[in-house]
MMTF fields as JSON, N, C-alpha, C and O atoms, coordinates in Angstrom:
{
  "mmtfVersion": "1.0.0",
  "mmtfProducer": "UNKNOWN",
  "numBonds": 411,
  "numAtoms": 412,
  "numGroups": 103,
  "numChains": 1,
  "numModels": 1,
  "chainsPerModel": [1],
  "groupsPerChain": [103],
  "chainIdList": ["A"],
  "bondAtomList": [4, 2, 8, 6, 12, 10, 16, 14, 20, 18, 24, 22, 28, 26, 32, 30, 36, 34, 40, 38, 44, 42, 48, 46, 52, 50, 56, 54, 60, 58, 64, 62, 68, 66, 72, 70, 76, 74, 80, 78, 84, 82, 88, 86, 92, 90, 96, 94, 100, 98, 104, 102, 108, 106, 112, 110, 116, 114, 120, 118, 124, 122, 128, 126, 132, 130, 136, 134, 140, 138, 144, 142, 148, 146, 152, 150, 156, 154, 160, 158, 164, 162, 168, 166, 172, 170, 176, 174, 180, 178, 184, 182, 188, 186, 192, 190, 196, 194, 200, 198, 204, 202, 208, 206, 212, 210, 216, 214, 220, 218, 224, 222, 228, 226, 232, 230, 236, 234, 240, 238, 244, 242, 248, 246, 252, 250, 256, 254, 260, 258, 264, 262, 268, 266, 272, 270, 276, 274, 280, 278, 284, 282, 288, 286, 292, 290, 296, 294, 300, 298, 304, 302, 308, 306, 312, 310, 316, 314, 320, 318, 324, 322, 328, 326, 332, 330, 336, 334, 340, 338, 344, 342, 348, 346, 352, 350, 356, 354, 360, 358, 364, 362, 368, 366, 372, 370, 376, 374, 380, 378, 384, 382, 388, 386, 392, 390, 396, 394, 400, 398, 404, 402, 408, 406],
  "bondOrderList": [1, 1, 1, 1, 1, 1, 1, 1, 1, 1, 1, 1, 1, 1, 1, 1, 1, 1, 1, 1, 1, 1, 1, 1, 1, 1, 1, 1, 1, 1, 1, 1, 1, 1, 1, 1, 1, 1, 1, 1, 1, 1, 1, 1, 1, 1, 1, 1, 1, 1, 1, 1, 1, 1, 1, 1, 1, 1, 1, 1, 1, 1, 1, 1, 1, 1, 1, 1, 1, 1, 1, 1, 1, 1, 1, 1, 1, 1, 1, 1, 1, 1, 1, 1, 1, 1, 1, 1, 1, 1, 1, 1, 1, 1, 1, 1, 1, 1, 1, 1, 1, 1],
  "groupList": [{"groupName": "MET", "atomNameList": ["N", "CA", "C", "O"], "elementList": ["N", "C", "C", "O"], "formalChargeList": [0, 0, 0, 0], "bondAtomList": [1, 0, 2, 1, 3, 2], "bondOrderList": [1, 1, 2], "singleLetterCode": "M", "chemCompType": "L-PEPTIDE LINKING"}, {"groupName": "ALA", "atomNameList": ["N", "CA", "C", "O"], "elementList": ["N", "C", "C", "O"], "formalChargeList": [0, 0, 0, 0], "bondAtomList": [1, 0, 2, 1, 3, 2], "bondOrderList": [1, 1, 2], "singleLetterCode": "A", "chemCompType": "L-PEPTIDE LINKING"}, {"groupName": "VAL", "atomNameList": ["N", "CA", "C", "O"], "elementList": ["N", "C", "C", "O"], "formalChargeList": [0, 0, 0, 0], "bondAtomList": [1, 0, 2, 1, 3, 2], "bondOrderList": [1, 1, 2], "singleLetterCode": "V", "chemCompType": "L-PEPTIDE LINKING"}, {"groupName": "ILE", "atomNameList": ["N", "CA", "C", "O"], "elementList": ["N", "C", "C", "O"], "formalChargeList": [0, 0, 0, 0], "bondAtomList": [1, 0, 2, 1, 3, 2], "bondOrderList": [1, 1, 2], "singleLetterCode": "I", "chemCompType": "L-PEPTIDE LINKING"}, {"groupName": "ASN", "atomNameList": ["N", "CA", "C", "O"], "elementList": ["N", "C", "C", "O"], "formalChargeList": [0, 0, 0, 0], "bondAtomList": [1, 0, 2, 1, 3, 2], "bondOrderList": [1, 1, 2], "singleLetterCode": "N", "chemCompType": "L-PEPTIDE LINKING"}, {"groupName": "PRO", "atomNameList": ["N", "CA", "C", "O"], "elementList": ["N", "C", "C", "O"], "formalChargeList": [0, 0, 0, 0], "bondAtomList": [1, 0, 2, 1, 3, 2], "bondOrderList": [1, 1, 2], "singleLetterCode": "P", "chemCompType": "L-PEPTIDE LINKING"}, {"groupName": "TYR", "atomNameList": ["N", "CA", "C", "O"], "elementList": ["N", "C", "C", "O"], "formalChargeList": [0, 0, 0, 0], "bondAtomList": [1, 0, 2, 1, 3, 2], "bondOrderList": [1, 1, 2], "singleLetterCode": "Y", "chemCompType": "L-PEPTIDE LINKING"}, {"groupName": "GLN", "atomNameList": ["N", "CA", "C", "O"], "elementList": ["N", "C", "C", "O"], "formalChargeList": [0, 0, 0, 0], "bondAtomList": [1, 0, 2, 1, 3, 2], "bondOrderList": [1, 1, 2], "singleLetterCode": "Q", "chemCompType": "L-PEPTIDE LINKING"}, {"groupName": "LYS", "atomNameList": ["N", "CA", "C", "O"], "elementList": ["N", "C", "C", "O"], "formalChargeList": [0, 0, 0, 0], "bondAtomList": [1, 0, 2, 1, 3, 2], "bondOrderList": [1, 1, 2], "singleLetterCode": "K", "chemCompType": "L-PEPTIDE LINKING"}, {"groupName": "GLY", "atomNameList": ["N", "CA", "C", "O"], "elementList": ["N", "C", "C", "O"], "formalChargeList": [0, 0, 0, 0], "bondAtomList": [1, 0, 2, 1, 3, 2], "bondOrderList": [1, 1, 2], "singleLetterCode": "G", "chemCompType": "PEPTIDE LINKING"}, {"groupName": "GLU", "atomNameList": ["N", "CA", "C", "O"], "elementList": ["N", "C", "C", "O"], "formalChargeList": [0, 0, 0, 0], "bondAtomList": [1, 0, 2, 1, 3, 2], "bondOrderList": [1, 1, 2], "singleLetterCode": "E", "chemCompType": "L-PEPTIDE LINKING"}, {"groupName": "THR", "atomNameList": ["N", "CA", "C", "O"], "elementList": ["N", "C", "C", "O"], "formalChargeList": [0, 0, 0, 0], "bondAtomList": [1, 0, 2, 1, 3, 2], "bondOrderList": [1, 1, 2], "singleLetterCode": "T", "chemCompType": "L-PEPTIDE LINKING"}, {"groupName": "SER", "atomNameList": ["N", "CA", "C", "O"], "elementList": ["N", "C", "C", "O"], "formalChargeList": [0, 0, 0, 0], "bondAtomList": [1, 0, 2, 1, 3, 2], "bondOrderList": [1, 1, 2], "singleLetterCode": "S", "chemCompType": "L-PEPTIDE LINKING"}, {"groupName": "PHE", "atomNameList": ["N", "CA", "C", "O"], "elementList": ["N", "C", "C", "O"], "formalChargeList": [0, 0, 0, 0], "bondAtomList": [1, 0, 2, 1, 3, 2], "bondOrderList": [1, 1, 2], "singleLetterCode": "F", "chemCompType": "L-PEPTIDE LINKING"}, {"groupName": "ASP", "atomNameList": ["N", "CA", "C", "O"], "elementList": ["N", "C", "C", "O"], "formalChargeList": [0, 0, 0, 0], "bondAtomList": [1, 0, 2, 1, 3, 2], "bondOrderList": [1, 1, 2], "singleLetterCode": "D", "chemCompType": "L-PEPTIDE LINKING"}, {"groupName": "LEU", "atomNameList": ["N", "CA", "C", "O"], "elementList": ["N", "C", "C", "O"], "formalChargeList": [0, 0, 0, 0], "bondAtomList": [1, 0, 2, 1, 3, 2], "bondOrderList": [1, 1, 2], "singleLetterCode": "L", "chemCompType": "L-PEPTIDE LINKING"}, {"groupName": "ARG", "atomNameList": ["N", "CA", "C", "O"], "elementList": ["N", "C", "C", "O"], "formalChargeList": [0, 0, 0, 0], "bondAtomList": [1, 0, 2, 1, 3, 2], "bondOrderList": [1, 1, 2], "singleLetterCode": "R", "chemCompType": "L-PEPTIDE LINKING"}],
  "groupTypeList": [0, 1, 1, 2, 3, 4, 5, 1, 1, 3, 4, 1, 6, 1, 7, 1, 1, 8, 0, 9, 1, 9, 1, 9, 10, 1, 1, 1, 1, 11, 5, 9, 12, 12, 13, 9, 14, 0, 15, 12, 12, 2, 15, 9, 10, 1, 12, 12, 11, 9, 16, 1, 1, 10, 1, 8, 1, 9, 10, 15, 15, 8, 9, 8, 9, 14, 3, 2, 14, 2, 2, 11, 1, 2, 4, 1, 1, 10, 0, 12, 15, 10, 11, 2, 2, 1, 3, 16, 14, 16, 2, 3, 1, 1, 6, 7, 14, 3, 0, 16, 0, 5, 3],
  "groupIdList": [1, 2, 3, 4, 5, 6, 7, 8, 9, 10, 11, 12, 13, 14, 15, 16, 17, 18, 19, 20, 21, 22, 23, 24, 25, 26, 27, 28, 29, 30, 31, 32, 33, 34, 35, 36, 37, 38, 39, 40, 41, 42, 43, 44, 45, 46, 47, 48, 49, 50, 51, 52, 53, 54, 55, 56, 57, 58, 59, 60, 61, 62, 63, 64, 65, 66, 67, 68, 69, 70, 71, 72, 73, 74, 75, 76, 77, 78, 79, 80, 81, 82, 83, 84, 85, 86, 87, 88, 89, 90, 91, 92, 93, 94, 95, 96, 97, 98, 99, 100, 101, 102, 103],
  "secStructList": [7, 7, 7, 7, 7, 7, 2, 2, 2, 2, 2, 2, 2, 2, 2, 2, 2, 2, 2, 2, 2, 2, 2, 2, 2, 2, 2, 1, 7, 7, 6, 6, 7, 7, 2, 2, 2, 2, 2, 2, 2, 2, 2, 2, 2, 2, 2, 2, 2, 2, 2, 2, 2, 2, 2, 2, 2, 2, 2, 2, 2, 6, 6, 7, 1, 7, 2, 2, 2, 2, 2, 2, 2, 2, 2, 2, 2, 2, 2, 2, 2, 2, 2, 2, 2, 2, 2, 2, 2, 2, 2, 2, 2, 2, 2, 2, 2, 2, 2, 2, 1, 7, 7],
  "xCoordList": [31.38, 30.171, 29.309, 29.041, 28.875, 28.081, 26.622, 26.099, 25.978, 24.564, 23.718, 23.98, 22.704, 21.791, 20.586, 19.946, 20.277, 19.149, 17.965, 18.031, 16.901, 15.688, 14.725, 14.23, 14.442, 13.544, 12.137, 11.487, 11.665, 10.332, 10.287, 9.296, 11.355, 11.407, 11.447, 10.814, 12.182, 12.248, 10.869, 10.465, 10.146, 8.792, 7.854, 7.026, 7.977, 7.125, 7.377, 6.435, 8.648, 8.959, 8.453, 7.96, 8.566, 8.081, 6.565, 6.047, 5.846, 4.395, 3.984, 3.028, 4.695, 4.386, 4.634, 3.878, 5.676, 5.965, 4.866, 4.471, 4.372, 3.282, 2.029, 1.337, 1.732, 0.536, 0.652, -0.325, 1.824, 2.032, 1.872, 1.336, 2.323, 2.195, 0.74, 0.301, -0.012, -1.412, -2.307, -3.347, -1.943, -2.787, -2.914, -3.993, -1.845, -1.896, -2.717, -3.368, -2.709, -3.48, -4.967, -5.741, -5.386, -6.804, -7.354, -8.507, -6.562, -7.034, -6.922, -7.49, -6.206, -6.034, -7.351, -8.083, -7.638, -8.874, -8.701, -7.7, -9.694, -9.678, -10.599, -11.556, -10.331, -11.191, -12.635, -12.894, -13.557, -14.968, -15.486, -16.689, -14.631, -15.106, -15.451, -14.863, -16.402, -16.825, -16.143, -15.492, -16.311, -15.769, -16.42, -15.765, -17.705, -18.419, -17.869, -17.765, -17.515, -16.918, -15.577, -15.285, -14.762, -13.456, -13.618, -12.895, -14.55, -14.794, -15.303, -14.885, -16.187, -16.693, -15.574, -15.529, -14.674, -13.543, -12.619, -12.18, -12.33, -11.442, -12.087, -11.418, -13.387, -14.082, -14.143, -13.992, -14.361, -14.383, -13.032, -12.941, -11.971, -10.619, -10.303, -9.699, -10.707, -10.46, -11.203, -10.677, -12.423, -13.207, -12.582, -12.516, -12.125, -11.547, -10.209, -9.908, -9.4, -8.135, -8.38, -7.628, -9.43, -9.783, -10.222, -9.845, -11.031, -11.465, -10.285, -10.221, -9.347, -8.169, -7.321, -6.799, -7.185, -6.418, -7.086, -6.416, -8.419, -9.136, -8.958, -8.799, -8.985, -8.811, -7.411, -7.255, -6.393, -5.02, -4.873, -4.209, -5.486, -5.415, -6.127, -5.665, -7.249, -7.961, -7.128, -7.122, -6.421, -5.536, -4.434, -4.085, -3.886, -2.822, -3.351, -2.666, -4.555, -5.132, -5.384, -5.325, -5.664, -5.874, -4.562, -4.552, -3.451, -2.142, -1.716, -0.733, -2.433, -2.121, -1.447, -0.977, -1.39, -0.875, 0.538, 1.147, 1.043, 2.385, 2.263, 1.484, 3.011, 2.927, 3.306, 2.755, 4.233, 4.647, 3.488, 3.274, 2.743, 1.583, 0.513, -0.124, 0.318, -0.68, -0.28, -1.101, 0.978, 1.443, 1.341, 0.941, 1.697, 1.615, 0.172, -0.112, -0.74, -2.154, -2.756, -3.538, -2.404, -2.915, -2.365, -3.08, -1.103, -0.515, -1.227, -1.496, -1.533, -2.248, -3.64, -4.093, -4.315, -5.643, -5.564, -6.428, -4.528, -4.348, -4.098, -4.643, -3.282, -3.013, -4.279, -4.513, -5.096, -6.353, -7.3, -7.949, -7.376, -8.236, -7.762, -8.579, -6.457, -5.919, -6.245, -6.51, -6.229, -6.595, -8.054, -8.382, -8.93, -10.357, -10.585, -11.376, -9.911, -10.068, -9.558, -10.167, -8.453, -7.923, -8.891, -9.093, -9.484, -10.466, -11.679, -12.192, -12.135, -13.281, -12.994, -13.838, -11.809, -11.447, -11.418, -11.863, -10.895, -10.854, -12.245, -12.512, -13.141, -14.509, -15.218, -15.925, -15.04, -15.674, -15.119, -15.877, -13.82, -13.224, -13.737, -13.992, -13.889, -14.414, -15.861, -16.251, -16.651, -18.039, -18.12, -18.934, -17.275, -17.282, -16.858, -17.41, -15.891, -15.486, -16.624, -16.832, -17.353, -18.489, -19.559, -20.144, -19.82, -20.855, -20.481, -21.365, -19.2, -18.738, -18.725, -18.571, -18.884, -18.838, -20.052, -21.172, -19.817, -20.963, -21.767, -21.222, -23.07, -23.938, -24.051, -24.736],
  "yCoordList": [26.342, 27.105, 26.4, 25.208, 27.079, 26.494, 26.377, 27.224, 25.315, 25.106, 25.988, 26.103, 26.605, 27.447, 26.594, 25.998, 26.539, 25.747, 26.674, 27.633, 26.378, 27.169, 26.514, 25.422, 27.14, 26.536, 26.297, 25.324, 27.161, 26.972, 25.699, 24.97, 25.434, 24.216, 22.982, 21.972, 23.059, 21.928, 21.657, 20.5, 22.702, 22.531, 21.938, 21.087, 22.378, 21.855, 20.373, 19.597, 19.976, 18.56, 17.741, 16.629, 18.272, 17.556, 17.388, 16.322, 18.443, 18.345, 17.35, 16.597, 17.342, 16.396, 14.965, 14.061, 14.752, 13.415, 12.955, 11.79, 13.872, 13.529, 13.164, 12.207, 13.926, 13.657, 12.326, 11.584, 12.022, 10.754, 9.579, 8.547, 9.705, 8.623, 8.433, 7.301, 9.51, 9.414, 8.874, 8.287, 9.051, 8.607, 7.094, 6.569, 6.403, 4.942, 4.408, 3.373, 5.082, 4.637, 4.769, 3.911, 5.823, 6.04, 5.015, 4.603, 4.601, 3.662, 2.219, 1.336, 1.947, 0.582, 0.055, 0.762, -1.193, -1.811, -2.317, -2.946, -2.028, -2.545, -3.742, -3.824, -4.673, -5.861, -5.451, -4.622, -6.03, -5.746, -4.549, -4.29, -3.815, -2.668, -3.11, -4.049, -2.425, -2.788, -1.894, -0.905, -2.268, -1.454, -0.081, 0.925, -0.047, 1.231, 2.149, 3.359, 1.574, 2.381, 2.951, 4.122, 2.123, 2.577, 3.661, 4.657, 3.475, 4.455, 5.767, 6.845, 5.678, 6.876, 7.617, 8.847, 6.875, 7.483, 8.216, 9.332, 7.598, 8.208, 9.455, 10.47, 9.381, 10.547, 11.69, 12.856, 11.355, 12.381, 13.046, 14.261, 12.232, 12.784, 13.684, 14.743, 13.269, 14.083, 15.41, 16.455, 15.355, 16.582, 17.519, 18.729, 16.971, 17.827, 18.417, 19.562, 17.659, 18.226, 19.301, 20.272, 19.134, 20.179, 21.46, 22.558, 21.31, 22.48, 23.162, 24.39, 22.356, 22.921, 23.708, 24.773, 23.183, 23.88, 25.205, 26.219, 25.18, 26.426, 27.445, 28.638, 26.971, 27.884, 28.496, 29.69, 27.683, 28.203, 29.219, 30.241, 28.945, 29.897, 31.195, 32.279, 31.083, 32.286, 33.118, 34.346, 32.447, 33.165, 33.889, 35.023, 33.226, 33.852, 35.091, 36.111, 35.004, 36.155, 37.332, 38.491, 37.02, 38.077, 38.629, 39.597, 38.005, 38.46, 37.865, 38.318, 36.859, 36.271, 34.913, 34.381, 34.345, 32.999, 32.959, 33.987, 31.749, 31.498, 30.664, 29.711, 31.007, 30.31, 28.845, 28.0, 28.531, 27.133, 26.307, 25.172, 26.875, 26.181, 25.958, 24.905, 26.94, 26.813, 25.722, 24.888, 25.731, 24.715, 23.32, 22.371, 23.196, 21.902, 21.426, 20.254, 22.324, 21.962, 21.601, 20.655, 22.337, 22.035, 20.698, 19.929, 20.419, 19.137, 17.988, 16.955, 18.158, 17.12, 16.902, 15.763, 17.979, 17.866, 17.163, 16.356, 17.475, 16.833, 15.332, 14.527, 14.962, 13.536, 12.805, 11.669, 13.445, 12.835, 12.654, 11.616, 13.663, 13.562, 12.457, 11.722, 12.335, 11.269, 9.896, 8.955, 9.772, 8.513, 8.183, 7.041, 9.171, 8.952, 8.556, 7.655, 9.208, 8.893, 7.48, 6.756, 7.088, 5.739, 4.682, 3.646, 4.944, 3.998, 3.92, 2.834, 5.075, 5.088, 4.289, 3.515, 4.471, 3.748, 2.246, 1.474, 1.824, 0.395, -0.186, -1.313, 0.579, 0.105, -0.032, -1.013, 0.933, 0.863, -0.317, -1.023, -0.533, -1.67, -2.999, -3.929, -3.097, -4.326, -4.557, -5.681, -3.489, -3.598, -4.062, -4.92, -3.493, -3.889, -5.343, -6.053, -5.803, -7.209, -8.124, -9.176, -7.731, -8.545, -8.593, -9.648, -7.476, -7.438, -8.267, -8.743, -8.442, -9.232, -10.737, -11.532, -11.135, -12.558, -13.279, -12.769, -14.461, -15.239, -15.808, -16.138, -15.906, -16.433, -17.928, -18.558],
  "zCoordList": [25.398, 25.592, 26.63, 26.483, 27.652, 28.73, 28.31, 27.586, 28.776, 28.471, 29.379, 30.576, 28.794, 29.555, 29.93, 29.064, 31.226, 31.699, 31.9, 32.669, 31.212, 31.279, 32.269, 31.991, 33.414, 34.4, 33.853, 34.235, 32.977, 32.407, 31.569, 31.595, 30.831, 30.021, 30.909, 30.602, 32.001, 32.934, 33.519, 33.635, 33.888, 34.42, 33.376, 33.7, 32.129, 31.06, 30.84, 30.684, 30.828, 30.66, 31.844, 31.656, 33.052, 34.241, 34.189, 34.52, 33.772, 33.664, 32.587, 32.77, 31.471, 30.397, 30.855, 30.498, 31.638, 32.152, 33.105, 33.086, 33.941, 34.858, 34.083, 34.431, 33.026, 32.227, 31.503, 31.408, 30.999, 30.316, 31.244, 30.842, 32.478, 33.453, 33.841, 34.042, 33.949, 34.345, 33.25, 33.551, 31.99, 30.887, 30.85, 30.577, 31.117, 31.116, 32.253, 32.106, 33.392, 34.54, 34.285, 34.709, 33.601, 33.352, 32.378, 32.505, 31.42, 30.412, 30.865, 30.222, 31.955, 32.421, 32.965, 33.659, 32.64, 33.097, 34.52, 34.862, 35.329, 36.688, 36.749, 35.979, 37.649, 37.745, 38.029, 38.901, 37.296, 37.495, 36.722, 36.745, 36.042, 35.274, 33.86, 33.324, 33.274, 31.929, 30.901, 31.239, 29.649, 28.57, 28.564, 28.291, 28.864, 28.912, 29.988, 29.784, 31.145, 32.212, 31.781, 32.025, 31.14, 30.671, 29.617, 29.633, 28.714, 27.658, 28.248, 27.826, 29.205, 29.875, 30.59, 30.572, 31.217, 31.916, 30.94, 31.219, 29.813, 28.823, 28.226, 28.031, 27.935, 27.385, 28.397, 28.032, 29.655, 30.691, 30.857, 31.037, 30.793, 30.903, 29.711, 29.876, 28.513, 27.325, 27.411, 27.03, 27.912, 28.06, 29.091, 28.871, 30.206, 31.251, 30.814, 31.151, 30.07, 29.607, 28.554, 28.47, 27.75, 26.782, 27.47, 27.06, 28.529, 29.28, 29.967, 30.029, 30.486, 31.145, 30.145, 30.473, 28.927, 27.894, 27.525, 27.336, 27.426, 27.123, 28.243, 27.985, 29.491, 30.623, 30.62, 30.877, 30.331, 30.281, 29.153, 29.322, 28.008, 26.893, 27.249, 26.893, 27.949, 28.388, 29.348, 29.269, 30.258, 31.181, 30.422, 30.75, 29.402, 28.616, 27.884, 27.82, 27.338, 26.633, 27.57, 27.159, 28.833, 29.819, 30.356, 31.116, 29.956, 30.415, 31.739, 32.326, 32.228, 33.52, 33.41, 34.416, 32.227, 32.054, 31.526, 31.229, 31.417, 30.907, 29.638, 29.595, 28.624, 27.336, 27.466, 26.76, 28.351, 28.54, 29.088, 28.662, 30.031, 30.585, 29.523, 29.488, 28.669, 27.606, 26.622, 26.242, 26.215, 25.257, 25.871, 25.196, 27.128, 27.806, 27.9, 27.652, 28.257, 28.378, 27.024, 26.929, 25.986, 24.64, 24.156, 23.513, 24.459, 24.078, 24.786, 24.172, 26.061, 26.801, 26.217, 26.097, 25.856, 25.249, 23.897, 23.554, 23.14, 21.834, 21.993, 21.238, 22.968, 23.206, 23.647, 23.234, 24.481, 24.915, 23.736, 23.607, 22.882, 21.705, 20.764, 20.21, 20.583, 19.741, 20.324, 19.576, 21.644, 22.289, 22.019, 21.699, 22.144, 21.895, 20.437, 20.159, 19.521, 18.097, 17.8, 17.013, 18.421, 18.208, 18.739, 18.106, 19.895, 20.444, 19.53, 19.257, 19.059, 18.15, 16.886, 16.435, 16.311, 15.098, 15.337, 14.488, 16.491, 16.813, 17.01, 16.592, 17.646, 17.845, 16.509, 16.28, 15.631, 14.313, 13.511, 12.845, 13.569, 12.855, 13.41, 12.645, 14.718, 15.32, 14.893, 14.579, 14.882, 14.441, 12.988, 12.649, 12.136, 10.726, 10.571, 9.73, 11.362, 11.31, 11.723, 11.119, 12.738, 13.196, 12.116, 11.873, 11.472, 10.442, 9.213, 8.501, 8.959, 7.809, 8.093, 7.166, 9.347, 9.691, 9.111, 9.158, 8.57, 8.072, 9.252, 10.305, 9.032, 10.101, 9.988, 10.793]
}
């Protein structure tokens, strides 16, 4: 039985690979940048990917979009949100550790 190659699936995987490669670059610290700058960058990226996912879903509802693009955009937004939540959890844990330290 021959394998059927779906071009839409290939495009979705390629887009996901591009997004995965870009996520590490945005979170990487550059010399001279502060934690606040990095946090602002991650929050801005999460917000923009969320807006992009909403725009793709809106296009699909209007009949102009592709379901693969919507799923890819929603997945990227979900990954960005998970990154923000993980950073938030680490900051809260660090704060709690500092508060528990004896003076």
